[in-house]
KOLNUVO-592508 format. One record per residue (C-alpha): residue in three letters; x, y, z. Coordinates in steps of 0.02 Angstrom, whole numbers, plus 50000, padded with zeros to 5 digits. Layout:
<nodes>
AlaXYZ/...
</nodes>
This chain:
<nodes>
Met614485082055879/Ser613185090855773/Thr613145109755774/Glu611555110955671/Glu610625119355814/Tyr612015132055840/Phe612685147255747/Arg614535151255734/Ile615095168655789/Arg616745177955796/Leu617245181155976/Ser618045197355919/Thr616285204655904/Ile616015202856092/Arg616645216756205/Pro617275210356374/Asp616485224556471/Lys614715221956404/Val613585207856463/Thr612735197456329/Thr610895192956310/Phe611365175756244/Glu612445161156297/Ile614105157956209/Phe614785140456186/Leu616575134956153/Lys616965119656046/Ile618255108556133/Asp618695090956077/Asn617185090455962/Arg615935095256097/Leu615155111656149/Val615385118056326/Thr614615133756402/Tyr615895147656389/Arg614875162856441/Arg613145163156519/Val611855176856496/Gly612395191756602/Asp614215186156620/Arg615725196956586/Ile617425190856526/Ala619065197756590/Asp619955208556462/Glu621555198356463/Lys620595182056439/Ile619595187956290/Glu621155195356209/Gln622045178556221/Leu620555169756143/His620405182756005/Gln622135177955946/Arg621645159655933/Asp619885161855863/Thr619835155455684/Gly617965157755670/Asn617635139255705/Ser617685138655895/Phe616285149455966/Phe614425146755947/Ile612735152956005/Lys611075143955997/Leu610205145755830/Glu608685152655920/Asp609775167055984/Lys610345172455810/Glu609195187655808/Lys609795192655982/Tyr611565192355914/Arg611075203455768/Leu610245215655887/Trp611815215455994/Val612855220755843/Arg611615234555797/Glu611725241355976/Glu613615241655959/Met613445251455796/Asn612405264555889/Ser613545265256040/Asp614295281956089/Thr615745273656178/Leu616525264656030/Ala617705272555904/Pro617235271055718/Asn618655258955682/Glu618055247555823/Lys616265248155756/Ala616905244055582/Arg617835228855647/Ile616325222255743/Leu615165224955594/Arg616315216055471/Glu616715201555587/Ser614885198655632/Ser614415199655447/Leu615745186655405/Ala614965174755529/Ile613245177355452/Met613945175755275/Glu614795159355318/Asp613165152655386/Leu612235158255229/Phe613485150755109/Glu613425134055197/Asn611525133855200/Pro610865121055074/Asp609275131655059/Val609925144654936/Asn608305154554931/Lys608305156455119/Ala610105162355113/Leu609695175054979/Asp608205181855075/Glu609145183055240/Ser610645192155166/Arg609785209055147/Pro610085215055328/Ile611965212955302/Ile611995225955165/Thr610745237755247/Asp611815237555406/Phe613355242655305/Ile612425256455213/Asp611685263055375/Phe613415263155455/Met614165272155305/Glu612805285555310/Lys613005288755497/Gln614905288755493/Pro615575292755318/Glu617365290255376/Ser616935272155417/Met617205266255238/Gly619065268655256/Tyr619085257955413/Leu618005244555332/Ile619075242455178/Ser620675242955281/Leu620045227155370/Ser619765217755207/Gly620945207155107/His621725195555235/Asp621025178455192/Phe620235171955033/Tyr618695161255063/Thr617125162454958/Tyr616135171455094/Asn617575182855145/His617875187154964/Ser616045190454926/Leu615825201555079/Asp617405211455039/Val616885213554857/Gly615245220354926/Ile616135232655042/Tyr617255239054902/Ala615755240254785/Leu614765250554912/Gly616235262354923/Leu616375263554734/Gly614495265354713/Ser614495279554840/Val615875288754747/Leu614885286454586/Gly613345294354666/Phe612215279254686/Asn610685282054796/Pro610355270854949/Lys609125259554856/Asp610355256454714/Leu611765253754840/Glu610735240454928/Glu610365231654763/Leu612205232854712/Gly612795226154879/Leu611625211254873/Gly612175207354696/Cys613975207354755/Leu613645195454899/Phe613055182354776/His614075186354621/Asp615005169854641/Ile613545159154698/Gly613715148754541/Lys615325141554611/Arg614195130254715/Asn614035120054556/Val615905119454517/Ser616945104854580/Leu617855108154744/Asp619425100554668/Ile619405114654540/Leu618975128354665/Cys620345122954785/Lys621695118754658/Lys623295128054700/Gly624075127454527/Ala623455132954357/Leu621865125154291/Asp621975114254136/Glu620865117853986/Ile619435106454041/Glu619465113354220/Trp619495131154157/Glu617985128054046/Gln617015121854198/Met617575136754303/Lys617015148554165/Arg615255141654180/His614985148454356/Pro614095164254294/Gln612805153354204/Phe612645142154357/Gly612395157754463/Leu611035164554349/Met610115147854357/Ile610155148554548/Leu609605166754558/Asn608195163854433/Gln607385152354561/Asn607135166654685/Pro605725178954647/Asn606505192354758/Ile608085194054653/Thr608045208554531/Asp608695208354352/Ala610085220354403/Met610675208354539/Lys610645194154414/Ala611685204654295/Ala612995207554432/Cys613175188754440/Phe613005184054256/Glu614055198054180/His615445201254305/His616725192154196/Glu616285201854040/Ser617635213653977/Trp617475232053929/Ala618415227453769/Gly617205213253730/Asn618345198253756/Gly617605192153920/Tyr616345178353954/Pro615025171253941/Gln614245182953812/Gln615725193153746/Ile614735209353766/Ser615695225653782/Gly615675243453850/Asn613995250353903/Glu613145234053853/Ile613785227354019/His612665231754166/Pro613425245254280/Tyr613325233454431/Ala614305220154336/Arg615605233154286/Ile615825237654469/Val615945219454522/Ala617255216354385/Ile618375229654463/Thr618095225554646/Asp618185206654615/Thr619875208154529/Tyr620515220754656/Asp620085209454804/Ala620885194354721/Met622485204154688/Thr622635211354864/Thr622135195854963/Gln623285182955039/Arg623005166254954/Ser623985150054961/Tyr624795152954791/Asn625115171654781/Ile625845186354874/Pro624555200354896/Met624875216854808/Lys624745233754893/Pro623095242754857/Phe623775256554747/Asp624945244554656/Ala623455233454615/Val622425247654542/Gln623935254154446/Met624185237054368/Met622335236254325/Lys622475253354240/Glu624085249654145/Lys624085231154102/Leu622265226054118/Ala621435242354065/Gly620425234853923/Arg619415224454044/Tyr618625238454145/Asp617535253854131/Pro618885267554131/Asp617835280254226/Met617415267554362/Leu619235262254374/Lys619715280454397/Ala618405282154534/Met619185267254625/His620635278854668/Ser619415289254772/Val618905273754868/Leu620715269354903/Phe621065287154959/Lys619835283755100/Leu620835268255142/Lys622455278355146/Thr621635291755255/Ala620975278655378/Gly622675270555388/
</nodes>
């Protein structure tokens, strides 16, 4: 069964007590069946059972209803009846669905152009409810997939950028750069990306080329700024100058790339993956400060503590 005319959603973004303006389909035995018609409600206990089993691959809407779904999420963000933590969950889950769709889209330029509303929605939410950042980052770090990782790096970076005093325009540019900081991994072999053990020397050399691959991809889109390209191309540079691909150091590294370097490492260290046990947030930053300090902008790393304080407060 082809799902090309459908768009995957997370059922956890749908409240049982609110009718939808779009049909929802459930994938069963490789075919799609109507699960919820326009105007239908779902019993609380039924939707809770399905939430527990929803891996993100089971529920769909028609591709033509994608904008209706986005409007649905925006209405939820403006609702007076939902608590901030519930809004944060809906926003992140809906964004993950959109990110997954974008990353699997062979038309990279279309994916890049359609990603902007994801970041603007997060910034708008953060401005309206400043306490929301704590809830957002407390939801991150459970599974490591390229799109989960890129979205979570973006969320952490928006928090760090806010603490550092970035204005909304710069935050949007930073967030977009984060979403596609690893886009060059499209050109790295899946065997290497999915390998559970250590990479050999040849594999590591190919993996290290993903910033160059990413820059090549981003250069093909006229709407991508130089700062966003820098977030992609320089995020594996080291403050001490022993990173890659250019071995530049300190303030030579673009500020966006310095932020991505911190949030990228932090997410990798605190996320459950098949071959590691995730670290606790403060333990991860402490290790970055003590054992990996030469890699990062020290002032930005210090500011990361402020971001994590919001996480601790939300928890």
